[in-house]
N, C-alpha and C positions, 0 to 999 in steps of 0.2 A: 782242493775235493768237492766229489760233488755230491748235493742231497738224496741219501738213501728214502730220505720222507717224499711220499708220491704226492704227486699235485691232484686236486678233482677241482677242475674249474666242470661249471655248467655245459651244457654243451649247448651250441647254437641246438633253435626251435626246430632247425632243420631237421638235426638230429638224431633229436633225443629222443625217446620210444618214448612209447605207449605209456607206459610203470611210471620211465624217469616221473613224464607230465602229470601221470597223477600224484606223486609222492612229490613236487614240486607245485603242486595246485594243492594240495594235505596241509602242506605248511603255507604256506601262503593266508587259506583262510582259516589256521587256526594264527595267524599271529593275528591278521584280521579282526578279530573273534576277541582276541587279547585287547587292542588294540583299543576297539571300540568297550569293553566294559571301562579298561582308566579313565576312557573320556565318562561316560554313564557313570562311573563313579565319582571324578570329579565334578558331573558337574548337579548330583545328588548334593555335594561335603556343601558345596554354593551358596544353596537352593536350601537346604539347613541353616544353616552358617545363615542366612538371609530369612530366616522364617525364627528363629529365636533371637538376632536382633528386633526381628517386628513385637514378631510378643512382651517382648525385657517391655521396648518402649509402651507399648499397649497398659501393660502393666501399671509405668509407669503411669500413666494416663488415669488410670482409675482412681494411682491412689490419691491423686493428684487433685482429682476431684473427686473426691469423697472427702478430703481438707474442705473444700469451696462450701461443697455443704454445709459440712462442719460450722462453718463463716458462717454459713443462710441462715442456718440455721440458731444460734448466736443474734447472728443478728436481726433475727425475728425476734428472740426475747428481750435484744436494749430493746428496737420499738414496744411492747409492750410492757415494757417496765416500764413508760414514757405517763401510760395512763393506770398498769393494777397498780401494785407494789411488784418489787425484781423475782421476791420468792415466785408471787403465784401466777404470773410471765412469765417464771421457767416452766411450772407445774401444767400449767399452759400449755404447751410444748409439748411440754412431755407427754401427757396423756395426747394428744392430735399423731403423736406422733405413736404414739403403741395403737391404737385404737388405726388405723395405717397398716402399720404390722398386721393384727388379727383381721382384718376382708383381709389382703396379701396373701396371706400362708390358707384361711376359709377357701379363701381364691383355686390355692397350690393342693389343696387337700382332694377338691372335688374334680379341679382335671385331671391331678392323676391315679380318682377311682376310674374314671375315666376310661385310659391305656387300656390296650388288650396284651398280653405278655406276648415277649416280644420272642420273634421267630418259630410260634406255637408250629407254622404252615413249614415251615423249612423243615425243622424236625421230626417233625411223620411222612415231607416228604422222600431224606434222608434216611427213617427207620425201614421205608417200605422199597430204597434203592437197596438200602447191603440187603434187606430180606431177599427179595431176589437177583443178586450176585450169587446170596448161598444156598438161594434151589439154583441154579444154574450150577452149583458149583457141583451138585450134589448128583448131579444128574450126570456130568462130565463124568467122575465118578463110577457112575454105577452100570 
């Protein structure tokens, strides 16, 4: 029994009409764009995974470094304890650390006061652009 479903085969390029060629081009371009987007998505996912792993390792390094600083402070306290009583060596190190924190806070506050408001110029520029667009739309309607 013969099949009643018409078989469609792409005509050879020499036989294809302009409309068929444009249709094929459209289909192929769509497929190409989809494939490129899938490739970009896969690359971004891999990049994000690597960035996440890197950030985790940096965070772990920071925590270990913080413990190292704590051990160094304990070492300084114990070294001072050889010269003065242990409680006094701990107090001296604590006062020095708080003084250093205070100095850093004051310098940070001074630097923060020097910071200009962010994107102030950009906000003004955008407001002018919106106003210009509104005026242009108003003139077009008139």
